[in-house]
N, C-alpha and C positions, 0 to 999 in steps of 0.2 A: 877372070882370073878366079877368085875366089870359090866359085860356085863350083869348078873342077878340080879345085885342091878337097875340097869339101867330101865333093862327089869320090877323089879319089876314097880318101879314107872312111864314107861307110860304104865304099863297096867293099874294104878291105875288111870291116867290119862284116858287114853281108856272105862273104867267099871262108875268113876264115878266126870268125868269133866264135863258133859252134852255136850248139842249138836255142839255149839261153837265148840270145846276143840277139837273131833272127830276127822277129818282129817289129822287133826294137829299130835293128836296119832296113830294114823295108821302114815304119814308117819314118825317119832321119831319111831315108833315099824320097820317097815321095815324096816331107816339104823340101827339100832342100830342089828337087824339080820343077814343082809347087810357084818355089820365090824366085827361081831365075824367071820363070816366065813371067812371072809378076813386074818382077827387073823391066824385063825387057819391052813389056809391050802391051800391060797394064799400068806403066809407068809414064811410059811416053806415049800413049795415049791423054791420059789426065793430061802433061805439058804442054802440049799442042792442043788441045777446049777448053789450056786457060788462056793460050795466045802467048804466051811465054818462046821466043826466036829464038836464034842462035848469035845475036844483037843483045840481048841483055843478058845470056852469060856469059858474053866476053867485058875479064875487067877493064878500067878505064885506064882513060888514055893521062897518063901523068902527064901538069902543065913544068911545062919548061921554068926553072928556078931559074934568077935575074947574076945572085949570082956564082950559081955554077960552073965551072971552068966547062972547056969542050971537052975532057974526059970522060967527063962527070964528074970528078971531083969538088968536092967545097973548103975554101976554108978559110 
């Protein structure tokens, strides 16, 4: 989502920014595309290589508190 929003702004700069901003917008466009590729493909492969599983990313289960009421409130 963030990449798409950034891409929209960079494309606006590219088309409406004028001749002076054109090269800068192209450099930003290349950076956004490479950064998005890196986030999706390179980082996910690195996580898999480190042996991180889906269970490692889940939040830990909370222990039941003996002082808690059935609705979860504590008095």
